[in-house]
Structure formats: structure tokens, C-alpha cells
N, CA, C and O atoms as CSV, one atom per row, in Angstrom:
chain,resi,resn,atom,element,x,y,z
A,1,PHE,N,N,0.845,-1.185,0.000
A,1,PHE,CA,C,0.000,0.000,0.000
A,1,PHE,C,C,0.883,1.239,0.000
A,1,PHE,O,O,1.885,1.305,0.713
A,2,ASP,N,N,0.498,2.220,-0.810
A,2,ASP,CA,C,1.322,3.415,-0.839
A,2,ASP,C,C,1.026,4.297,0.374
A,2,ASP,O,O,-0.006,4.145,1.030
A,3,SER,N,N,1.940,5.214,0.660
A,3,SER,CA,C,1.837,6.035,1.866
A,3,SER,C,C,0.593,6.917,1.850
A,3,SER,O,O,0.021,7.189,2.905
A,4,GLY,N,N,0.164,7.367,0.671
A,4,GLY,CA,C,-1.043,8.192,0.580
A,4,GLY,C,C,-2.280,7.432,1.035
A,4,GLY,O,O,-3.122,7.973,1.751
A,5,PHE,N,N,-2.385,6.170,0.616
A,5,PHE,CA,C,-3.528,5.352,1.021
A,5,PHE,C,C,-3.453,5.050,2.512
A,5,PHE,O,O,-4.470,5.097,3.204
A,6,LEU,N,N,-2.274,4.743,3.010
A,6,LEU,CA,C,-2.135,4.477,4.446
A,6,LEU,C,C,-2.491,5.724,5.272
A,6,LEU,O,O,-3.166,5.621,6.296
A,7,ASP,N,N,-2.038,6.887,4.825
A,7,ASP,CA,C,-2.379,8.126,5.532
A,7,ASP,C,C,-3.888,8.363,5.503
A,7,ASP,O,O,-4.474,8.759,6.511
A,8,TYR,N,N,-4.512,8.124,4.364
A,8,TYR,CA,C,-5.961,8.263,4.243
A,8,TYR,C,C,-6.667,7.322,5.219
A,8,TYR,O,O,-7.566,7.748,5.944
A,9,MET,N,N,-6.273,6.055,5.247
A,9,MET,CA,C,-6.918,5.076,6.116
A,9,MET,C,C,-6.710,5.432,7.587
A,9,MET,O,O,-7.629,5.283,8.392
A,10,LYS,N,N,-5.525,5.895,7.941
A,10,LYS,CA,C,-5.272,6.288,9.332
A,10,LYS,C,C,-6.207,7.436,9.721
A,10,LYS,O,O,-6.744,7.463,10.829
A,11,ARG,N,N,-6.392,8.372,8.807
A,11,ARG,CA,C,-7.253,9.516,9.115
A,11,ARG,C,C,-8.716,9.103,9.242
A,11,ARG,O,O,-9.382,9.495,10.200
A,12,VAL,N,N,-9.225,8.321,8.296
A,12,VAL,CA,C,-10.648,7.980,8.334
A,12,VAL,C,C,-10.966,6.931,9.389
A,12,VAL,O,O,-12.097,6.857,9.867
A,13,GLU,N,N,-9.986,6.125,9.753
A,13,GLU,CA,C,-10.234,5.086,10.751
A,13,GLU,C,C,-10.035,5.572,12.185
A,13,GLU,O,O,-10.612,5.003,13.113
A,14,ASN,N,N,-9.226,6.616,12.379
A,14,ASN,CA,C,-9.056,7.140,13.735
A,14,ASN,C,C,-8.209,8.401,13.704
A,14,ASN,O,O,-7.167,8.482,14.353
A,15,GLY,N,N,-8.668,9.374,12.947
A,15,GLY,CA,C,-7.943,10.635,12.840
A,15,GLY,C,C,-7.846,11.384,14.157
A,15,GLY,O,O,-6.943,12.201,14.337
A,16,ILE,N,N,-8.763,11.119,15.081
A,16,ILE,CA,C,-8.720,11.802,16.375
A,16,ILE,C,C,-7.803,11.088,17.365
A,16,ILE,O,O,-7.587,11.556,18.483
A,17,LYS,N,N,-7.270,9.949,16.931
A,17,LYS,CA,C,-6.310,9.168,17.730
A,17,LYS,C,C,-6.887,8.716,19.071
A,17,LYS,O,O,-6.220,8.757,20.105
A,18,LYS,N,N,-8.148,8.286,19.019
A,18,LYS,CA,C,-8.786,7.766,20.227
A,18,LYS,C,C,-8.031,6.518,20.688
A,18,LYS,O,O,-7.707,5.649,19.879
A,19,GLY,N,N,-7.756,6.438,21.975
A,19,GLY,CA,C,-7.034,5.299,22.527
A,19,GLY,C,C,-5.529,5.478,22.568
A,19,GLY,O,O,-4.822,4.601,23.065
A,20,LEU,N,N,-5.022,6.592,22.060
A,20,LEU,CA,C,-3.579,6.851,22.085
A,20,LEU,C,C,-3.240,7.603,23.377
A,20,LEU,O,O,-3.695,8.725,23.603
A,21,LYS,N,N,-2.421,6.946,24.225
A,21,LYS,CA,C,-2.047,7.540,25.510
A,21,LYS,C,C,-0.554,7.342,25.724
A,21,LYS,O,O,-0.049,6.220,25.673
A,22,ALA,N,N,0.132,8.424,25.960
A,22,ALA,CA,C,1.572,8.391,26.235
A,22,ALA,C,C,2.337,7.591,25.181
A,22,ALA,O,O,3.237,6.817,25.504
A,23,GLY,N,N,1.961,7.793,23.911
A,23,GLY,CA,C,2.689,7.162,22.813
A,23,GLY,C,C,2.313,5.722,22.518
A,23,GLY,O,O,2.942,5.091,21.668
A,24,LYS,N,N,1.301,5.180,23.198
A,24,LYS,CA,C,0.853,3.810,22.944
A,24,LYS,C,C,-0.643,3.790,22.684
A,24,LYS,O,O,-1.403,4.594,23.224
A,25,TRP,N,N,-1.043,2.846,21.837
A,25,TRP,CA,C,-2.449,2.663,21.485
A,25,TRP,C,C,-3.080,1.618,22.399
A,25,TRP,O,O,-2.503,0.559,22.646
A,26,TYR,N,N,-4.286,1.938,22.901
A,26,TYR,CA,C,-5.026,1.026,23.769
A,26,TYR,C,C,-6.439,0.835,23.234
A,26,TYR,O,O,-6.972,1.717,22.562
A,27,PRO,N,N,-7.053,-0.322,23.530
A,27,PRO,CA,C,-8.429,-0.573,23.076
A,27,PRO,C,C,-9.392,0.493,23.602
A,27,PRO,O,O,-9.228,1.030,24.698
A,28,HIS,N,N,-10.401,0.776,22.774
A,28,HIS,CA,C,-11.429,1.745,23.135
A,28,HIS,C,C,-12.751,1.333,22.497
A,28,HIS,O,O,-12.787,0.482,21.609
A,29,SER,N,N,-13.825,1.942,22.958
A,29,SER,CA,C,-15.137,1.666,22.382
A,29,SER,C,C,-15.159,2.127,20.939
A,29,SER,O,O,-14.603,3.171,20.598
A,30,SER,N,N,-15.808,1.338,20.094
A,30,SER,CA,C,-15.906,1.659,18.682
A,30,SER,C,C,-17.018,2.684,18.459
A,30,SER,O,O,-18.075,2.607,19.084
A,31,ALA,N,N,-16.775,3.634,17.573
A,31,ALA,CA,C,-17.773,4.659,17.272
A,31,ALA,C,C,-19.058,4.061,16.725
A,31,ALA,O,O,-20.145,4.579,16.982
A,32,GLU,N,N,-18.938,2.960,15.964
A,32,GLU,CA,C,-20.139,2.350,15.392
A,32,GLU,C,C,-20.708,1.238,16.263
A,32,GLU,O,O,-21.637,0.538,15.859
A,33,GLY,N,N,-20.155,1.078,17.444
A,33,GLY,CA,C,-20.657,0.056,18.363
A,33,GLY,C,C,-20.009,-1.290,18.099
A,33,GLY,O,O,-19.141,-1.423,17.236
A,34,GLY,N,N,-20.436,-2.260,18.837
A,34,GLY,CA,C,-19.899,-3.601,18.663
A,34,GLY,C,C,-18.608,-3.784,19.443
A,34,GLY,O,O,-18.425,-3.219,20.522
A,35,LYS,N,N,-17.725,-4.580,18.875
A,35,LYS,CA,C,-16.473,-4.928,19.557
A,35,LYS,C,C,-15.577,-3.707,19.739
A,35,LYS,O,O,-15.656,-2.734,18.988
A,36,LYS,N,N,-14.725,-3.788,20.755
A,36,LYS,CA,C,-13.758,-2.718,20.985
A,36,LYS,C,C,-12.804,-2.634,19.797
A,36,LYS,O,O,-12.643,-3.588,19.036
A,37,THR,N,N,-12.190,-1.487,19.663
A,37,THR,CA,C,-11.304,-1.171,18.544
A,37,THR,C,C,-9.968,-0.707,19.109
A,37,THR,O,O,-9.891,-0.198,20.227
A,38,ILE,N,N,-8.922,-0.890,18.318
A,38,ILE,CA,C,-7.618,-0.347,18.695
A,38,ILE,C,C,-6.979,0.290,17.467
A,38,ILE,O,O,-7.135,-0.177,16.339
A,39,ALA,N,N,-6.262,1.360,17.724
A,39,ALA,CA,C,-5.477,2.064,16.700
A,39,ALA,C,C,-6.348,2.501,15.533
A,39,ALA,O,O,-7.256,3.314,15.705
A,40,TYR,N,N,-6.077,1.968,14.350
A,40,TYR,CA,C,-6.731,2.433,13.129
A,40,TYR,C,C,-7.847,1.505,12.685
A,40,TYR,O,O,-7.785,0.908,11.610
A,41,GLY,N,N,-8.876,1.389,13.528
A,41,GLY,CA,C,-10.076,0.656,13.144
A,41,GLY,C,C,-10.011,-0.848,13.292
A,41,GLY,O,O,-10.888,-1.546,12.782
A,42,HIS,N,N,-9.007,-1.372,13.971
A,42,HIS,CA,C,-8.930,-2.826,14.134
A,42,HIS,C,C,-9.924,-3.267,15.207
A,42,HIS,O,O,-9.815,-2.879,16.370
A,43,LYS,N,N,-10.891,-4.083,14.797
A,43,LYS,CA,C,-11.862,-4.650,15.734
A,43,LYS,C,C,-11.198,-5.821,16.441
A,43,LYS,O,O,-10.679,-6.734,15.799
A,44,LEU,N,N,-11.220,-5.787,17.765
A,44,LEU,CA,C,-10.590,-6.855,18.533
A,44,LEU,C,C,-11.295,-8.177,18.284
A,44,LEU,O,O,-12.523,-8.266,18.287
A,45,LYS,N,N,-10.489,-9.191,18.069
A,45,LYS,CA,C,-10.993,-10.534,17.843
A,45,LYS,C,C,-10.820,-11.353,19.119
A,45,LYS,O,O,-9.994,-11.027,19.972
A,46,THR,N,N,-11.601,-12.409,19.238
A,46,THR,CA,C,-11.502,-13.282,20.393
A,46,THR,C,C,-10.056,-13.738,20.573
A,46,THR,O,O,-9.408,-14.205,19.636
A,47,GLY,N,N,-9.577,-13.591,21.790
A,47,GLY,CA,C,-8.215,-14.028,22.096
A,47,GLY,C,C,-7.160,-12.949,21.956
A,47,GLY,O,O,-6.045,-13.124,22.448
A,48,GLU,N,N,-7.470,-11.848,21.306
A,48,GLU,CA,C,-6.494,-10.768,21.173
A,48,GLU,C,C,-6.435,-9.975,22.479
A,48,GLU,O,O,-7.470,-9.630,23.049
A,49,ASP,N,N,-5.254,-9.698,22.935
A,49,ASP,CA,C,-5.061,-8.951,24.167
A,49,ASP,C,C,-4.077,-7.813,23.901
A,49,ASP,O,O,-2.876,-8.030,23.736
A,50,PHE,N,N,-4.609,-6.616,23.864
A,50,PHE,CA,C,-3.776,-5.440,23.650
A,50,PHE,C,C,-3.746,-4.560,24.895
A,50,PHE,O,O,-3.554,-3.349,24.795
A,51,SER,N,N,-3.935,-5.161,26.064
A,51,SER,CA,C,-4.000,-4.403,27.309
A,51,SER,C,C,-2.689,-3.666,27.619
A,51,SER,O,O,-2.696,-2.676,28.350
A,52,LYS,N,N,-1.578,-4.139,27.073
A,52,LYS,CA,C,-0.285,-3.464,27.284
A,52,LYS,C,C,-0.028,-2.401,26.225
A,52,LYS,O,O,0.989,-1.707,26.260
A,53,GLY,N,N,-0.960,-2.279,25.281
A,53,GLY,CA,C,-0.857,-1.251,24.255
A,53,GLY,C,C,0.009,-1.659,23.078
A,53,GLY,O,O,0.710,-2.670,23.112
A,54,LEU,N,N,-0.061,-0.846,22.043
A,54,LEU,CA,C,0.730,-1.042,20.825
A,54,LEU,C,C,1.566,0.203,20.569
A,54,LEU,O,O,1.125,1.323,20.828
A,55,THR,N,N,2.753,0.002,20.066
A,55,THR,CA,C,3.563,1.132,19.618
A,55,THR,C,C,2.976,1.645,18.307
A,55,THR,O,O,2.134,0.983,17.700
A,56,GLY,N,N,3.414,2.809,17.874
A,56,GLY,CA,C,2.967,3.341,16.592
A,56,GLY,C,C,3.305,2.411,15.445
A,56,GLY,O,O,2.504,2.228,14.528
A,57,GLU,N,N,4.485,1.827,15.495
A,57,GLU,CA,C,4.924,0.885,14.454
A,57,GLU,C,C,4.034,-0.360,14.438
A,57,GLU,O,O,3.670,-0.852,13.369
A,58,GLN,N,N,3.689,-0.861,15.608
A,58,GLN,CA,C,2.805,-2.031,15.684
A,58,GLN,C,C,1.396,-1.694,15.183
A,58,GLN,O,O,0.750,-2.522,14.542
A,59,ALA,N,N,0.926,-0.484,15.474
A,59,ALA,CA,C,-0.399,-0.058,15.023
A,59,ALA,C,C,-0.457,-0.009,13.492
A,59,ALA,O,O,-1.445,-0.432,12.892
A,60,ILE,N,N,0.593,0.503,12.873
A,60,ILE,CA,C,0.634,0.566,11.404
A,60,ILE,C,C,0.741,-0.842,10.817
A,60,ILE,O,O,0.123,-1.126,9.790
A,61,ALA,N,N,1.499,-1.711,11.440
A,61,ALA,CA,C,1.594,-3.100,10.972
A,61,ALA,C,C,0.227,-3.787,11.050
A,61,ALA,O,O,-0.141,-4.554,10.159
A,62,LEU,N,N,-0.518,-3.507,12.118
A,62,LEU,CA,C,-1.856,-4.087,12.265
A,62,LEU,C,C,-2.800,-3.535,11.198
A,62,LEU,O,O,-3.615,-4.276,10.648
A,63,LEU,N,N,-2.694,-2.246,10.906
A,63,LEU,CA,C,-3.493,-1.646,9.837
A,63,LEU,C,C,-3.189,-2.322,8.503
A,63,LEU,O,O,-4.109,-2.670,7.763
A,64,LYS,N,N,-1.920,-2.508,8.193
A,64,LYS,CA,C,-1.531,-3.155,6.933
A,64,LYS,C,C,-2.064,-4.583,6.869
A,64,LYS,O,O,-2.500,-5.043,5.813
A,65,GLN,N,N,-2.026,-5.276,7.996
A,65,GLN,CA,C,-2.553,-6.644,8.048
A,65,GLN,C,C,-4.065,-6.631,7.771
A,65,GLN,O,O,-4.563,-7.459,7.008
A,66,ASP,N,N,-4.786,-5.697,8.388
A,66,ASP,CA,C,-6.228,-5.588,8.149
A,66,ASP,C,C,-6.529,-5.230,6.693
A,66,ASP,O,O,-7.485,-5.739,6.108
A,67,LEU,N,N,-5.706,-4.353,6.112
A,67,LEU,CA,C,-5.911,-3.969,4.717
A,67,LEU,C,C,-5.612,-5.137,3.770
A,67,LEU,O,O,-6.266,-5.277,2.737
A,68,ASP,N,N,-4.642,-5.962,4.113
A,68,ASP,CA,C,-4.383,-7.164,3.310
A,68,ASP,C,C,-5.604,-8.086,3.310
A,68,ASP,O,O,-5.975,-8.634,2.272
A,69,VAL,N,N,-6.217,-8.251,4.470
A,69,VAL,CA,C,-7.430,-9.078,4.572
A,69,VAL,C,C,-8.549,-8.453,3.740
A,69,VAL,O,O,-9.269,-9.150,3.025
A,70,ALA,N,N,-8.685,-7.132,3.841
A,70,ALA,CA,C,-9.724,-6.438,3.076
A,70,ALA,C,C,-9.471,-6.539,1.570
A,70,ALA,O,O,-10.405,-6.715,0.786
A,71,ARG,N,N,-8.200,-6.426,1.175
A,71,ARG,CA,C,-7.868,-6.552,-0.254
A,71,ARG,C,C,-8.235,-7.944,-0.763
A,71,ARG,O,O,-8.803,-8.081,-1.847
A,72,THR,N,N,-7.916,-8.962,0.006
A,72,THR,CA,C,-8.260,-10.337,-0.379
A,72,THR,C,C,-9.771,-10.483,-0.515
A,72,THR,O,O,-10.258,-11.082,-1.474
A,73,GLY,N,N,-10.507,-9.938,0.440
A,73,GLY,CA,C,-11.963,-10.009,0.378
A,73,GLY,C,C,-12.534,-9.259,-0.809
A,73,GLY,O,O,-13.440,-9.758,-1.477
A,74,ALA,N,N,-12.017,-8.066,-1.084
A,74,ALA,CA,C,-12.486,-7.273,-2.221
A,74,ALA,C,C,-12.171,-7.984,-3.535
A,74,ALA,O,O,-12.992,-8.011,-4.452
A,75,ARG,N,N,-10.996,-8.547,-3.612
A,75,ARG,CA,C,-10.559,-9.260,-4.826
A,75,ARG,C,C,-11.449,-10.473,-5.085
A,75,ARG,O,O,-11.841,-10.731,-6.223
A,76,GLU,N,N,-11.762,-11.210,-4.033
A,76,GLU,CA,C,-12.646,-12.368,-4.181
A,76,GLU,C,C,-14.065,-11.928,-4.523
A,76,GLU,O,O,-14.746,-12.566,-5.326
A,77,PHE,N,N,-14.505,-10.828,-3.906
A,77,PHE,CA,C,-15.868,-10.345,-4.076
A,77,PHE,C,C,-16.159,-9.938,-5.514
A,77,PHE,O,O,-17.194,-10.308,-6.068
A,78,VAL,N,N,-15.240,-9.170,-6.126
A,78,VAL,CA,C,-15.476,-8.703,-7.499
A,78,VAL,C,C,-14.864,-9.624,-8.543
A,78,VAL,O,O,-15.146,-9.493,-9.734
A,79,GLY,N,N,-14.034,-10.549,-8.104
A,79,GLY,CA,C,-13.350,-11.451,-9.026
A,79,GLY,C,C,-11.929,-10.961,-9.261
A,79,GLY,O,O,-11.709,-9.788,-9.563
A,80,ALA,N,N,-10.977,-11.859,-9.123
A,80,ALA,CA,C,-9.570,-11.488,-9.245
A,80,ALA,C,C,-9.256,-10.857,-10.595
A,80,ALA,O,O,-8.503,-9.887,-10.670
A,81,ASP,N,N,-9.831,-11.405,-11.659
A,81,ASP,CA,C,-9.544,-10.864,-12.992
A,81,ASP,C,C,-9.999,-9.419,-13.121
A,81,ASP,O,O,-9.279,-8.597,-13.690
A,82,LYS,N,N,-11.176,-9.093,-12.606
A,82,LYS,CA,C,-11.678,-7.713,-12.676
A,82,LYS,C,C,-10.900,-6.800,-11.733
A,82,LYS,O,O,-10.511,-5.695,-12.109
A,83,PHE,N,N,-10.679,-7.266,-10.515
A,83,PHE,CA,C,-9.986,-6.454,-9.517
A,83,PHE,C,C,-8.585,-6.081,-9.991
A,83,PHE,O,O,-8.167,-4.929,-9.869
A,84,ASP,N,N,-7.869,-7.051,-10.527
A,84,ASP,CA,C,-6.487,-6.820,-10.950
A,84,ASP,C,C,-6.373,-5.852,-12.117
A,84,ASP,O,O,-5.312,-5.264,-12.325
A,85,LYS,N,N,-7.447,-5.675,-12.885
A,85,LYS,CA,C,-7.441,-4.744,-14.012
A,85,LYS,C,C,-7.739,-3.308,-13.583
A,85,LYS,O,O,-7.529,-2.374,-14.357
A,86,LEU,N,N,-8.228,-3.127,-12.354
A,86,LEU,CA,C,-8.545,-1.785,-11.870
A,86,LEU,C,C,-7.273,-1.025,-11.539
A,86,LEU,O,O,-6.265,-1.617,-11.153
A,87,ASP,N,N,-7.327,0.312,-11.696
A,87,ASP,CA,C,-6.185,1.112,-11.276
A,87,ASP,C,C,-6.128,1.135,-9.747
A,87,ASP,O,O,-7.083,0.737,-9.080
A,88,ALA,N,N,-5.023,1.595,-9.206
A,88,ALA,CA,C,-4.786,1.550,-7.756
A,88,ALA,C,C,-5.862,2.275,-6.959
A,88,ALA,O,O,-6.275,1.791,-5.905
A,89,HIS,N,N,-6.325,3.430,-7.442
A,89,HIS,CA,C,-7.338,4.177,-6.695
A,89,HIS,C,C,-8.654,3.419,-6.609
A,89,HIS,O,O,-9.308,3.436,-5.565
A,90,ARG,N,N,-9.047,2.763,-7.674
A,90,ARG,CA,C,-10.298,2.003,-7.636
A,90,ARG,C,C,-10.160,0.760,-6.756
A,90,ARG,O,O,-11.109,0.366,-6.079
A,91,GLN,N,N,-8.991,0.153,-6.768
A,91,GLN,CA,C,-8.761,-0.966,-5.852
A,91,GLN,C,C,-8.841,-0.481,-4.411
A,91,GLN,O,O,-9.458,-1.128,-3.565
A,92,GLU,N,N,-8.217,0.655,-4.135
A,92,GLU,CA,C,-8.250,1.214,-2.784
A,92,GLU,C,C,-9.682,1.523,-2.358
A,92,GLU,O,O,-10.063,1.277,-1.214
A,93,MET,N,N,-10.476,2.067,-3.289
A,93,MET,CA,C,-11.866,2.390,-2.974
A,93,MET,C,C,-12.623,1.137,-2.548
A,93,MET,O,O,-13.356,1.155,-1.559
A,94,LEU,N,N,-12.445,0.059,-3.289
A,94,LEU,CA,C,-13.120,-1.186,-2.941
A,94,LEU,C,C,-12.613,-1.756,-1.618
A,94,LEU,O,O,-13.393,-2.276,-0.821
A,95,ILE,N,N,-11.318,-1.656,-1.392
A,95,ILE,CA,C,-10.743,-2.134,-0.133
A,95,ILE,C,C,-11.344,-1.350,1.028
A,95,ILE,O,O,-11.740,-1.936,2.035
A,96,ASP,N,N,-11.413,-0.033,0.889
A,96,ASP,CA,C,-11.959,0.821,1.939
A,96,ASP,C,C,-13.441,0.542,2.146
A,96,ASP,O,O,-13.898,0.444,3.284
A,97,LEU,N,N,-14.181,0.415,1.079
A,97,LEU,CA,C,-15.625,0.213,1.170
A,97,LEU,C,C,-15.969,-1.170,1.693
A,97,LEU,O,O,-16.826,-1.317,2.565
A,98,LEU,N,N,-15.322,-2.149,1.178
A,98,LEU,CA,C,-15.701,-3.523,1.536
A,98,LEU,C,C,-15.125,-3.952,2.876
A,98,LEU,O,O,-15.853,-4.460,3.729
A,99,LYS,N,N,-13.838,-3.755,3.068
A,99,LYS,CA,C,-13.169,-4.156,4.307
A,99,LYS,C,C,-13.594,-5.556,4.742
A,99,LYS,O,O,-13.657,-5.865,5.932
A,100,ASN,N,N,-13.883,-6.387,3.752
A,100,ASN,CA,C,-14.242,-7.790,3.987
A,100,ASN,C,C,-15.484,-7.934,4.855
A,100,ASN,O,O,-15.620,-8.906,5.598
A,101,ASP,N,N,-16.405,-6.948,4.759
A,101,ASP,CA,C,-17.604,-6.957,5.579
A,101,ASP,C,C,-18.809,-6.629,4.703
A,101,ASP,O,O,-19.190,-5.466,4.572
A,102,LYS,N,N,-19.402,-7.652,4.108
A,102,LYS,CA,C,-20.523,-7.437,3.200
A,102,LYS,C,C,-21.709,-6.792,3.895
A,102,LYS,O,O,-22.407,-5.976,3.292
A,103,LYS,N,N,-21.950,-7.145,5.156
A,103,LYS,CA,C,-23.066,-6.559,5.904
A,103,LYS,C,C,-22.906,-5.046,6.002
A,103,LYS,O,O,-23.860,-4.297,5.788
A,104,GLU,N,N,-21.697,-4.604,6.326
A,104,GLU,CA,C,-21.430,-3.169,6.443
A,104,GLU,C,C,-21.546,-2.483,5.080
A,104,GLU,O,O,-22.086,-1.381,4.985
A,105,MET,N,N,-21.049,-3.125,4.039
A,105,MET,CA,C,-21.122,-2.546,2.698
A,105,MET,C,C,-22.572,-2.343,2.284
A,105,MET,O,O,-22.908,-1.322,1.684
A,106,LYS,N,N,-23.430,-3.300,2.596
A,106,LYS,CA,C,-24.845,-3.201,2.226
A,106,LYS,C,C,-25.512,-2.006,2.886
A,106,LYS,O,O,-26.472,-1.459,2.343
A,107,LYS,N,N,-25.021,-1.593,4.048
A,107,LYS,CA,C,-25.606,-0.447,4.740
A,107,LYS,C,C,-25.246,0.874,4.061
A,107,LYS,O,O,-25.936,1.872,4.266
A,108,HIS,N,N,-24.174,0.902,3.253
A,108,HIS,CA,C,-23.668,2.170,2.730
A,108,HIS,C,C,-23.793,2.356,1.216
A,108,HIS,O,O,-23.459,3.426,0.707
A,109,TYR,N,N,-24.254,1.366,0.505
A,109,TYR,CA,C,-24.245,1.489,-0.947
A,109,TYR,C,C,-25.423,2.278,-1.506
A,109,TYR,O,O,-25.342,2.769,-2.632
A,110,GLU,N,N,-26.497,2.415,-0.770
A,110,GLU,CA,C,-27.744,2.959,-1.299
A,110,GLU,C,C,-27.626,4.434,-1.694
A,110,GLU,O,O,-27.176,5.272,-0.913
A,111,ARG,N,N,-28.042,4.722,-2.922
A,111,ARG,CA,C,-28.050,6.097,-3.410
A,111,ARG,C,C,-29.433,6.693,-3.217
A,111,ARG,O,O,-30.443,5.989,-3.232
A,112,LYS,N,N,-29.457,8.018,-3.033
A,112,LYS,CA,C,-30.717,8.720,-2.788
A,112,LYS,C,C,-30.785,9.973,-3.651
A,112,LYS,O,O,-29.779,10.441,-4.183
A,113,TYR,N,N,-31.992,10.500,-3.773
A,113,TYR,CA,C,-32.198,11.770,-4.468
A,113,TYR,C,C,-33.168,12.613,-3.646
A,113,TYR,O,O,-33.926,12.094,-2.827
A,114,GLN,N,N,-33.129,13.909,-3.879
A,114,GLN,CA,C,-34.039,14.791,-3.161
A,114,GLN,C,C,-35.254,15.047,-4.039
A,114,GLN,O,O,-35.140,15.560,-5.153
A,115,HIS,N,N,-36.418,14.681,-3.517
A,115,HIS,CA,C,-37.674,14.873,-4.263
A,115,HIS,C,C,-37.862,16.370,-4.515
A,115,HIS,O,O,-37.717,17.171,-3.591
A,116,PRO,N,N,-38.186,16.759,-5.759
A,116,PRO,CA,C,-38.262,18.188,-6.095
A,116,PRO,C,C,-39.361,18.953,-5.352
A,116,PRO,O,O,-39.218,20.150,-5.104
A,117,THR,N,N,-40.446,18.277,-4.998
A,117,THR,CA,C,-41.549,18.958,-4.321
A,117,THR,C,C,-41.456,18.868,-2.809
A,117,THR,O,O,-41.519,19.879,-2.111
A,118,THR,N,N,-41.305,17.652,-2.312
A,118,THR,CA,C,-41.316,17.453,-0.858
A,118,THR,C,C,-39.965,17.738,-0.218
A,118,THR,O,O,-39.878,17.953,0.991
A,119,LYS,N,N,-38.916,17.740,-1.025
A,119,LYS,CA,C,-37.538,17.939,-0.554
A,119,LYS,C,C,-37.043,16.804,0.333
A,119,LYS,O,O,-35.983,16.925,0.948
A,120,LYS,N,N,-37.782,15.714,0.411
A,120,LYS,CA,C,-37.350,14.551,1.184
A,120,LYS,C,C,-36.339,13.746,0.376
A,120,LYS,O,O,-36.411,13.683,-0.851
A,121,TRP,N,N,-35.392,13.130,1.093
A,121,TRP,CA,C,-34.410,12.264,0.452
A,121,TRP,C,C,-34.999,10.866,0.345
A,121,TRP,O,O,-35.389,10.259,1.343
A,122,LEU,N,N,-35.055,10.371,-0.878
A,122,LEU,CA,C,-35.655,9.075,-1.156
A,122,LEU,C,C,-34.670,8.177,-1.892
A,122,LEU,O,O,-33.830,8.667,-2.648
A,123,PRO,N,N,-34.766,6.863,-1.677
A,123,PRO,CA,C,-33.858,5.957,-2.384
A,123,PRO,C,C,-34.160,5.907,-3.884
A,123,PRO,O,O,-35.313,6.002,-4.304
A,124,ILE,N,N,-33.111,5.758,-4.669
A,124,ILE,CA,C,-33.274,5.540,-6.113
A,124,ILE,C,C,-33.423,4.027,-6.265
A,124,ILE,O,O,-32.447,3.303,-6.463
A,125,LYS,N,N,-34.653,3.580,-6.168
A,125,LYS,CA,C,-34.941,2.153,-6.004
A,125,LYS,C,C,-34.350,1.260,-7.088
A,125,LYS,O,O,-33.662,0.289,-6.771
A,126,ASP,N,N,-34.600,1.563,-8.349
A,126,ASP,CA,C,-34.121,0.666,-9.400
A,126,ASP,C,C,-32.598,0.610,-9.422
A,126,ASP,O,O,-32.012,-0.469,-9.505
A,127,ARG,N,N,-31.968,1.762,-9.349
A,127,ARG,CA,C,-30.496,1.782,-9.357
A,127,ARG,C,C,-29.939,0.997,-8.175
A,127,ARG,O,O,-29.007,0.210,-8.337
A,128,ASN,N,N,-30.499,1.204,-6.996
A,128,ASN,CA,C,-30.034,0.489,-5.813
A,128,ASN,C,C,-30.259,-1.016,-5.950
A,128,ASN,O,O,-29.398,-1.816,-5.584
A,129,ASN,N,N,-31.414,-1.391,-6.478
A,129,ASN,CA,C,-31.687,-2.819,-6.669
A,129,ASN,C,C,-30.726,-3.447,-7.674
A,129,ASN,O,O,-30.257,-4.568,-7.478
A,130,GLN,N,N,-30.436,-2.718,-8.752
A,130,GLN,CA,C,-29.518,-3.248,-9.756
A,130,GLN,C,C,-28.100,-3.357,-9.203
A,130,GLN,O,O,-27.393,-4.326,-9.480
A,131,PHE,N,N,-27.688,-2.361,-8.423
A,131,PHE,CA,C,-26.364,-2.398,-7.796
A,131,PHE,C,C,-26.280,-3.589,-6.853
A,131,PHE,O,O,-25.311,-4.347,-6.879
A,132,LYS,N,N,-27.296,-3.744,-6.028
A,132,LYS,CA,C,-27.320,-4.848,-5.069
A,132,LYS,C,C,-27.287,-6.194,-5.793
A,132,LYS,O,O,-26.576,-7.111,-5.384
A,133,LYS,N,N,-28.049,-6.298,-6.853
A,133,LYS,CA,C,-28.109,-7.548,-7.623
A,133,LYS,C,C,-26.750,-7.876,-8.238
A,133,LYS,O,O,-26.320,-9.030,-8.231
A,134,ARG,N,N,-26.079,-6.857,-8.769
A,134,ARG,CA,C,-24.806,-7.092,-9.457
A,134,ARG,C,C,-23.631,-7.256,-8.493
A,134,ARG,O,O,-22.799,-8.146,-8.670
A,135,TYR,N,N,-23.565,-6.392,-7.471
A,135,TYR,CA,C,-22.364,-6.368,-6.632
A,135,TYR,C,C,-22.523,-6.936,-5.227
A,135,TYR,O,O,-21.529,-7.248,-4.570
A,136,LEU,N,N,-23.744,-7.070,-4.767
A,136,LEU,CA,C,-23.966,-7.553,-3.411
A,136,LEU,C,C,-24.933,-8.731,-3.386
A,136,LEU,O,O,-25.881,-8.732,-2.600
A,137,PRO,N,N,-24.713,-9.716,-4.219
A,137,PRO,CA,C,-25.658,-10.841,-4.263
A,137,PRO,C,C,-25.668,-11.590,-2.936
A,137,PRO,O,O,-24.657,-11.665,-2.237
A,138,SER,N,N,-26.811,-12.132,-2.611
A,138,SER,CA,C,-26.909,-12.957,-1.405
A,138,SER,C,C,-26.298,-14.308,-1.715
A,138,SER,O,O,-26.817,-15.063,-2.537
A,139,LYS,N,N,-25.200,-14.604,-1.056
A,139,LYS,CA,C,-24.504,-15.879,-1.291
A,139,LYS,C,C,-24.391,-16.617,-0.004
A,139,LYS,O,O,-23.839,-17.717,0.031
């Protein structure tokens, strides 16, 4: 991963540096709920113990490990042949969006429009259904 993508992921995953105390990263409550998180968006897994904290170098290594998992998931999801033909930015977009979590991706893909009269935001049903059918099939 290039440094620009890593910097982007560090910012969007924990730009406020929640859990960073005296130069070490410690587990903290996740903004979206669920399992505790450490450093740059790493959800703690059963058996992981970060009670002694992580150095900055360890936090970046953990981020890279998580991104490798996400890249593998994105590549499998869209197909290796298609994924490998994408430029780096589009691969990064899929890695960031998917993060190997189809449930989470399904929550964020829906497009909306503002109704001209009521000004309410409504889903673009056909487009969303077609996107879901093509990219988020129930498997």
C-alpha cells in the first residue's frame, strides 16, 4: 500500500487518535458500536489482548494486516480478474468500502435523491436494486 492510502486510512479510521495515551495505542469503544477497537479501526478478535498497548509501528503493521485481509476479500468479491485490471485508486476504494464486511457494505451502498416537491431524500430504487443484484448478491 502506498503512503497516501495508508495516511488516508489512518485519518478515516481514527484521525482523532482515540485510545492513544503516552505514545501507545489502547483498546477503546468503537464509534459504530460492537467490539472494541484499537489504533486504526482494528476490531478486537476473540483471544487478542492489547492491554499493554501497541507502539505506533505495531499499530501501522496491524493496519496493513487488516488492509491485506480487506484486499483479499475485495478481490474475491469482485473477481480477481476484474480487480487486478482496476487502477490503484479504484482498488483502494473497494478495499476501503468492503473491508471484507458485506453486511457493512450493504448499509452504505444505497443512493438517494431529493424529491423536487417534498424535498425529502428518497432511495433511487431501481439503481439500488440493480447495484445490489450485481455487486452484493446474497450468497
